[in-house]
C-alpha positions as CSV (number, residue, x, y, z in Angstrom):
1,M,-6.0,16.5,18.1
2,F,-3.9,16.2,14.9
3,S,-0.1,15.9,16.2
4,L,1.1,12.2,16.6
5,P,4.0,11.1,18.8
6,K,6.9,10.0,16.7
7,T,8.4,6.6,17.4
8,A,11.7,5.0,15.9
9,T,10.6,1.5,15.6
10,A,6.8,0.9,15.4
11,P,5.6,-2.6,15.3
12,F,3.1,-3.4,12.4
13,C,0.2,-3.7,15.0
14,P,-2.0,-0.5,14.3
15,S,-2.4,0.3,17.7
16,E,1.2,1.1,17.8
17,V,2.0,2.5,14.4
18,R,1.1,6.3,14.9
19,G,3.4,8.7,13.5
20,S,6.0,6.2,12.4
21,V,7.4,8.1,9.3
22,A,8.0,11.6,10.2
23,M,7.2,14.0,7.3
24,P,10.1,16.6,6.1
25,T,8.7,20.2,6.1
26,D,11.2,21.7,3.6
27,A,11.7,19.1,1.2
28,P,10.7,18.7,-2.5
29,L,7.5,17.2,-3.4
30,W,8.6,14.3,-5.1
31,R,10.8,13.5,-1.8
32,K,7.5,14.2,0.4
33,L,5.6,11.9,-1.9
34,L,8.2,9.1,-1.4
35,R,8.0,9.5,2.3
36,F,4.4,9.6,2.5
37,S,3.7,6.7,-0.3
38,G,2.9,3.3,1.7
39,P,-0.7,3.4,2.8
40,G,-2.0,3.6,-0.4
41,L,0.3,0.7,-1.3
42,L,-0.8,-1.4,1.7
43,V,-4.4,-0.6,0.8
44,S,-4.0,-1.7,-3.0
45,V,-3.0,-5.2,-1.7
46,G,-6.7,-5.9,-1.3
47,Y,-7.5,-5.0,-4.8
48,M,-5.4,-7.6,-6.4
49,D,-6.2,-10.7,-4.1
50,P,-7.2,-14.2,-5.1
51,G,-10.9,-13.2,-5.3
52,N,-10.3,-10.6,-7.9
53,W,-8.4,-13.6,-10.0
54,A,-11.5,-15.6,-9.8
55,T,-13.7,-13.0,-10.9
56,D,-11.3,-11.7,-13.5
57,I,-10.7,-14.9,-15.1
58,E,-14.2,-16.0,-15.2
59,A,-15.4,-12.8,-16.6
60,G,-12.7,-12.8,-19.3
61,S,-12.8,-16.5,-20.4
62,R,-16.7,-16.3,-20.7
63,Y,-17.6,-12.7,-21.9
64,G,-14.0,-11.5,-23.5
65,Y,-13.1,-8.1,-23.0
66,N,-16.9,-7.0,-22.5
67,L,-16.5,-6.4,-18.9
68,L,-13.3,-4.8,-18.6
69,F,-14.9,-1.4,-18.3
70,V,-16.4,-2.8,-14.9
71,V,-12.9,-3.3,-13.7
72,L,-12.1,0.1,-14.7
73,L,-15.1,1.8,-13.2
74,S,-14.7,0.0,-10.1
75,S,-11.1,0.9,-9.7
76,L,-12.2,4.6,-10.0
77,A,-14.8,4.3,-7.6
78,A,-12.2,2.8,-5.3
79,I,-9.9,5.7,-5.7
80,V,-12.7,8.2,-4.6
81,L,-13.6,6.0,-1.7
82,Q,-10.1,5.3,-0.3
83,T,-9.1,9.1,-0.8
84,L,-12.2,9.9,1.5
85,S,-11.0,7.4,4.0
86,A,-7.5,8.8,4.1
87,R,-8.9,12.3,4.5
88,L,-11.0,11.3,7.4
89,G,-8.1,9.8,9.2
90,I,-5.7,12.9,8.2
91,V,-8.3,15.6,9.6
92,T,-9.9,13.9,12.5
93,G,-6.8,11.8,13.5
94,R,-9.1,9.0,14.2
95,D,-10.0,6.1,11.9
96,L,-13.6,4.9,10.6
97,A,-13.9,2.3,13.2
98,Q,-13.4,4.7,16.1
99,L,-15.8,7.3,14.9
100,S,-18.5,4.7,14.1
101,K,-18.1,3.7,17.8
102,D,-18.2,7.3,19.1
103,R,-21.2,8.4,16.8
104,Y,-23.4,5.5,16.5
105,G,-25.5,3.7,19.4
106,K,-24.4,0.3,20.6
107,R,-26.6,-1.6,18.5
108,T,-25.7,0.3,15.1
109,R,-22.1,0.1,16.1
110,L,-22.2,-3.7,16.9
111,T,-24.1,-4.3,13.6
112,L,-21.4,-2.3,11.7
113,W,-18.6,-4.3,13.5
114,A,-20.2,-7.8,12.6
115,F,-20.6,-6.7,8.9
116,A,-17.0,-5.6,8.9
117,E,-15.7,-8.7,10.4
118,L,-17.6,-10.7,8.0
119,S,-16.1,-8.9,5.3
120,I,-12.6,-9.6,6.9
121,I,-13.4,-13.5,6.9
122,A,-14.8,-13.5,3.5
123,C,-11.6,-12.0,2.1
124,D,-9.6,-14.1,4.3
125,L,-11.5,-17.1,2.6
126,A,-10.4,-15.9,-0.7
127,E,-6.9,-15.8,0.5
128,V,-6.7,-19.2,2.1
129,L,-8.3,-20.7,-1.3
130,G,-5.8,-18.7,-3.5
131,S,-2.6,-19.6,-1.6
132,A,-3.9,-23.1,-1.2
133,L,-4.4,-23.3,-5.0
134,A,-0.9,-21.9,-5.3
135,F,0.6,-24.5,-3.4
136,H,-1.4,-27.1,-5.1
137,L,-0.4,-26.1,-8.6
138,L,3.6,-25.2,-7.7
139,L,4.2,-28.2,-5.0
140,G,1.6,-30.9,-6.4
141,V,-0.3,-31.1,-2.9
142,P,-3.9,-31.7,-2.7
143,I,-6.0,-28.4,-2.2
144,L,-7.2,-29.4,1.0
145,A,-3.5,-29.9,2.3
146,G,-2.8,-26.6,0.8
147,V,-5.5,-25.1,3.0
148,A,-4.0,-26.6,6.2
149,L,-0.6,-25.2,5.1
150,T,-2.3,-21.7,4.9
151,A,-2.4,-21.7,8.7
152,L,1.4,-21.6,8.7
153,D,1.1,-17.9,8.0
154,T,0.6,-16.8,11.6
155,V,4.4,-17.8,11.7
156,I,4.9,-14.9,9.3
157,V,3.1,-12.6,11.4
158,L,4.9,-13.8,14.5
159,A,8.3,-12.9,12.5
160,L,7.0,-9.4,11.7
161,Q,6.3,-8.4,15.3
162,G,8.2,-5.4,16.4
163,R,9.5,-4.4,12.7
164,K,9.2,-1.1,11.6
165,F,5.9,-0.3,9.8
166,R,8.3,0.6,6.7
167,S,9.3,-2.8,6.5
168,L,6.0,-4.4,6.2
169,E,5.4,-1.8,3.3
170,A,8.6,-2.9,1.6
171,I,7.5,-6.3,1.7
172,V,4.4,-5.8,0.2
173,L,5.9,-3.7,-2.6
174,G,7.9,-6.8,-3.4
175,L,5.2,-9.0,-3.5
176,I,3.3,-6.6,-5.7
177,A,6.0,-6.2,-8.0
178,T,6.3,-10.0,-8.4
179,I,2.8,-10.1,-9.3
180,G,2.9,-7.2,-11.9
181,V,6.2,-8.5,-13.6
182,C,4.7,-12.0,-13.9
183,F,1.5,-10.7,-15.7
184,L,3.6,-8.2,-18.1
185,V,5.5,-11.3,-19.0
186,E,2.4,-13.4,-19.5
187,L,0.6,-10.6,-21.7
188,I,3.7,-10.2,-23.9
189,L,3.7,-14.0,-24.6
190,V,-0.2,-14.1,-25.2
191,Q,-0.5,-10.9,-27.2
192,P,-4.0,-9.7,-26.6
193,S,-5.7,-7.4,-29.2
194,V,-5.1,-3.7,-28.6
195,S,-8.4,-2.8,-30.4
196,A,-10.7,-5.0,-28.4
197,I,-9.1,-3.8,-25.0
198,V,-9.9,-0.2,-25.9
199,Q,-13.7,-1.2,-27.2
200,G,-14.0,-3.3,-23.7
201,L,-13.0,-0.2,-21.5
202,I,-16.4,1.7,-23.1
203,P,-19.4,1.1,-20.6
204,S,-21.9,-0.7,-22.1
205,F,-25.2,-1.8,-20.5
206,A,-25.8,-4.6,-23.0
207,A,-22.7,-6.5,-21.3
208,V,-24.4,-6.7,-18.2
209,G,-27.8,-7.3,-19.4
210,N,-28.4,-11.0,-18.1
211,A,-28.0,-12.2,-14.6
212,D,-25.0,-14.2,-15.0
213,A,-22.9,-11.2,-16.3
214,L,-24.4,-8.8,-13.6
215,G,-23.7,-11.3,-11.0
216,L,-20.0,-11.5,-12.3
217,A,-20.1,-7.8,-12.4
218,V,-21.2,-7.6,-8.9
219,G,-18.5,-9.8,-8.1
220,I,-16.0,-7.8,-9.7
221,V,-17.3,-4.6,-7.5
222,G,-16.7,-6.8,-4.3
223,A,-13.5,-7.8,-5.2
224,T,-12.2,-4.4,-6.1
225,V,-13.8,-2.2,-3.4
226,M,-13.4,-3.8,-0.3
227,P,-15.1,-2.7,2.8
228,H,-12.3,-3.4,5.4
229,N,-9.9,-1.4,3.2
230,L,-11.9,1.6,3.9
231,Y,-11.6,1.1,7.8
232,L,-7.7,0.2,7.2
233,H,-6.9,3.2,5.2
234,S,-8.1,5.9,7.6
235,N,-6.2,4.3,10.5
236,I,-2.7,3.6,8.5
237,V,-2.3,7.0,7.0
238,Q,-1.9,8.3,10.5
239,T,1.6,6.6,10.4
240,R,2.5,9.8,8.5
241,V,3.6,12.6,11.1
242,V,1.3,15.6,10.3
243,A,1.6,19.0,12.2
244,E,-1.6,20.5,13.4
245,D,-1.9,23.4,11.3
246,A,-4.2,23.7,8.2
247,D,-1.7,24.1,5.9
248,S,0.1,20.8,7.1
249,K,-3.1,19.0,6.8
250,R,-4.2,20.1,3.4
251,E,-0.5,19.1,2.1
252,A,-1.1,15.7,3.8
253,I,-4.4,15.1,1.9
254,T,-2.7,16.1,-1.5
255,L,0.1,13.7,-0.9
256,S,-2.2,11.1,0.4
257,T,-4.6,11.5,-2.8
258,L,-1.5,11.2,-5.0
259,D,-0.3,7.9,-3.0
260,T,-3.7,6.4,-3.4
261,I,-4.2,7.2,-6.9
262,I,-0.8,5.9,-7.9
263,S,-1.3,2.7,-6.0
264,L,-4.8,2.0,-6.9
265,A,-3.8,2.8,-10.9
266,L,-1.1,-0.2,-10.2
267,A,-3.9,-2.6,-9.0
268,L,-6.2,-1.5,-11.8
269,L,-3.3,-2.6,-14.3
270,I,-2.9,-5.9,-12.5
271,N,-6.7,-6.5,-12.5
272,A,-7.2,-5.5,-16.1
273,A,-4.2,-7.6,-17.0
274,I,-5.7,-10.6,-15.4
275,L,-9.2,-10.2,-17.3
276,I,-7.2,-9.5,-20.7
277,L,-5.2,-12.5,-20.2
278,A,-8.3,-14.5,-19.8
279,A,-9.9,-13.0,-22.7
280,A,-7.1,-13.5,-24.9
281,A,-5.9,-17.1,-24.0
282,F,-9.4,-18.7,-23.3
283,H,-12.3,-16.7,-24.9
284,S,-10.8,-16.2,-28.2
285,R,-10.4,-20.0,-28.4
286,G,-13.8,-20.7,-27.0
287,Q,-12.7,-22.0,-23.8
288,D,-14.9,-21.3,-20.8
289,V,-12.9,-21.1,-17.8
290,A,-14.4,-20.7,-14.3
291,E,-11.3,-22.4,-12.3
292,I,-8.1,-20.8,-11.7
293,Q,-6.5,-24.3,-11.8
294,D,-8.0,-24.8,-15.5
295,A,-6.2,-21.3,-16.4
296,Y,-3.0,-22.5,-15.0
297,H,-2.9,-25.8,-16.8
298,L,-4.5,-24.3,-20.3
299,L,-1.8,-21.4,-20.6
300,D,1.4,-23.8,-21.5
301,P,-0.4,-25.3,-24.7
302,I,-2.0,-22.0,-25.7
303,V,1.3,-19.8,-25.0
304,G,3.7,-22.6,-26.1
305,T,5.9,-22.4,-22.9
306,G,5.9,-23.7,-19.4
307,V,7.1,-20.6,-18.0
308,A,3.6,-18.8,-18.5
309,S,2.0,-21.4,-16.0
310,V,4.7,-21.0,-13.5
311,L,4.8,-17.3,-13.4
312,F,0.9,-17.6,-12.9
313,G,1.3,-20.0,-10.0
314,F,4.0,-17.8,-8.1
315,A,1.9,-14.7,-9.1
316,L,-1.1,-16.4,-7.4
317,L,1.1,-17.1,-4.3
318,A,2.4,-13.4,-3.8
319,S,-1.2,-12.2,-4.3
320,G,-2.5,-14.5,-1.3
321,Q,0.4,-13.7,1.1
322,S,0.4,-9.9,0.3
323,S,-3.1,-9.9,1.2
324,T,-2.4,-11.8,4.6
325,F,-0.4,-8.9,5.9
326,T,-3.0,-6.3,5.5
327,G,-6.0,-8.3,6.4
328,T,-4.3,-8.8,9.8
329,V,-3.8,-5.1,10.4
330,A,-7.5,-4.4,9.0
331,G,-8.8,-6.8,11.2
332,Q,-6.6,-5.3,14.4
333,V,-8.1,-1.8,13.2
334,I,-11.6,-3.0,13.3
335,M,-11.6,-4.6,16.5
336,E,-9.9,-2.0,18.4
337,G,-11.8,0.6,16.7
338,F,-15.4,-0.6,17.3
339,L,-14.8,-2.8,20.5
340,N,-11.7,-1.0,22.0
341,L,-10.1,-4.6,22.3
342,K,-6.5,-5.0,22.0
343,I,-4.9,-8.4,21.3
344,P,-1.6,-9.5,19.9
345,C,-1.6,-9.6,16.1
346,W,-0.7,-13.0,16.0
347,Q,-3.8,-13.8,18.0
348,R,-5.8,-11.8,15.6
349,R,-4.4,-13.5,12.6
350,L,-5.1,-17.0,14.3
351,I,-8.8,-16.2,14.9
352,T,-9.5,-14.9,11.3
353,R,-7.4,-17.6,9.5
354,S,-9.2,-20.3,11.8
355,L,-12.7,-18.7,10.7
356,A,-11.7,-18.8,7.1
357,I,-10.1,-22.3,7.1
358,I,-13.4,-23.8,8.5
359,P,-15.6,-22.6,5.4
360,A,-12.9,-23.6,3.2
361,F,-12.7,-27.0,4.3
362,I,-16.4,-27.5,4.5
363,G,-16.8,-25.9,0.9
364,L,-14.2,-28.0,-0.7
365,W,-15.3,-31.1,1.1
366,W,-18.8,-30.5,-0.2
367,L,-18.0,-29.1,-3.8
368,G,-14.6,-31.0,-4.4
369,E,-11.5,-29.2,-5.6
370,R,-13.4,-28.1,-8.6
371,G,-15.3,-25.7,-6.5
372,V,-12.4,-23.5,-5.7
373,G,-13.8,-20.8,-8.3
374,T,-17.1,-21.2,-7.3
375,L,-16.0,-20.3,-3.5
376,L,-13.9,-17.6,-4.6
377,V,-16.5,-15.6,-6.8
378,L,-19.1,-16.2,-3.9
379,S,-16.6,-14.6,-1.2
380,Q,-16.3,-11.5,-3.3
381,I,-20.2,-11.4,-3.8
382,V,-20.4,-11.4,0.2
383,L,-17.9,-8.6,0.1
384,S,-19.9,-6.5,-2.2
385,L,-23.0,-7.2,-0.1
386,Q,-21.2,-5.6,2.9
387,L,-19.8,-2.6,1.3
388,P,-22.6,-0.3,1.7
389,F,-22.5,-0.6,5.4
390,A,-19.1,0.9,5.3
391,V,-19.4,3.3,2.6
392,Y,-22.5,5.4,4.1
393,P,-20.8,6.3,7.2
394,L,-17.8,7.1,5.6
395,I,-19.4,9.4,3.4
396,R,-21.6,11.0,6.1
397,F,-18.8,11.8,8.2
398,N,-16.7,13.2,5.3
399,G,-19.6,15.7,4.6
400,D,-20.0,16.4,8.6
401,R,-18.3,19.9,9.0
402,S,-18.4,19.5,12.9
403,L,-16.0,16.8,12.2
404,M,-14.0,17.9,9.1
405,G,-14.3,21.6,9.2
406,A,-12.9,23.3,6.1
407,A,-11.5,20.0,4.9
408,V,-15.2,18.8,3.9
409,P,-14.4,17.3,0.2
410,A,-15.9,19.2,-2.5
411,R,-19.4,19.0,-3.5
412,A,-18.7,17.2,-6.7
413,T,-16.5,14.5,-4.8
414,R,-19.5,13.8,-2.5
415,L,-21.9,13.6,-5.2
416,A,-19.9,11.1,-6.8
417,A,-19.5,9.1,-3.8
418,W,-23.1,9.2,-3.1
419,G,-23.6,8.0,-6.6
420,I,-21.2,5.2,-6.1
421,F,-23.1,4.2,-2.8
422,A,-26.5,4.1,-4.9
423,V,-25.0,1.9,-7.5
424,I,-23.4,-0.5,-5.4
425,T,-26.7,-0.7,-3.2
426,A,-28.9,-1.1,-6.2
427,A,-26.7,-4.0,-7.9
428,N,-26.7,-5.9,-4.5
429,V,-30.7,-5.4,-4.1
430,W,-30.9,-6.5,-7.6
431,L,-28.8,-9.5,-7.2
432,V,-30.2,-10.6,-4.0
433,A,-33.8,-10.2,-5.5
434,Q,-32.7,-12.8,-8.5
435,V,-31.3,-15.1,-5.9
436,V,-34.8,-15.0,-4.0
437,A,-36.8,-15.5,-7.1
438,G,-34.4,-18.3,-8.7
């Protein structure tokens, strides 16, 4: 059940990446971890996409450091859920979409598939808007023209066909490093308050006591814990060859957990850096910034150098492009798992990008270029609303001993996961009730 075939040059489409990286059996732990690392990195990309930028910038500029704890708790919740996703893939040899197809009836399966696809489109909408905005800021083209340029990323996906899965991971690592270096330089330039950062990391119910703050908090959750990443992780973790015996599986779970924690800790630092930058640069000066382009233009006079805004623009472009790769793979995983439908990756990319470009054009035509921030935050709220429909089967399958055997997670982990599910669901219900009432 668990043994995976070894291949030398696996393309980056998920149906063809099984067992693309062999795991040494007698190497030291650090070397095994280096060989195993990668799936967590690809998943972490979804936790630092342009949607995160929109929610973090608005939260930081409006509420200072007060909502920093939401970023922290959301990231911790993401680590719990992603480790469960990886564990499921390692132990069963199947991903979350495939197991949902096998264990649920047709109506439930199609409903879960529809919600998963909606989350992919919402995420891709954020990538379209973020990349278009980056083109606008760096090249001076209109945002609508930037939206059209984002359709060209299908060419990038075509260029990656036939590449080793490790190559995709290396490209994504380079893009993430670009984002991290850009924000590190900007934080050095803006010099935030360390004591205020520490205070913001302490959870506070008062900080989310009004509808606007809670709406932003829900947006941060949706931007951080992405539904399609739960499907993706359970699939791509199988690119690591693992023997069938219990000890090998146990070691693979340990390595996967470390890979996930390290990768998502990096995403946490970047998301926190975005909010801290907005709090230090804008909130402390009484500037309420809801649009990413405003943050770009306002950084120069505040920091005192044109380098800050250019770094900001490059980081935004890297964010959108890195998310493009993982979004393509996630869409393929979901389509193959739920529907057993296999199409070339470039066709999947073209379909998803087309479905994202249309609402982007309509939204920008209706709201104007100043509506980018609004659309980005809305896309993240949509992601949050879809999240319970991926989290519920993930927790149920992990707790099923007929599937997991002795690899069922510890009781404390399962309780924590159910607690996360309850909090996310309650926050979504409250937000929907507020929207209906208002």
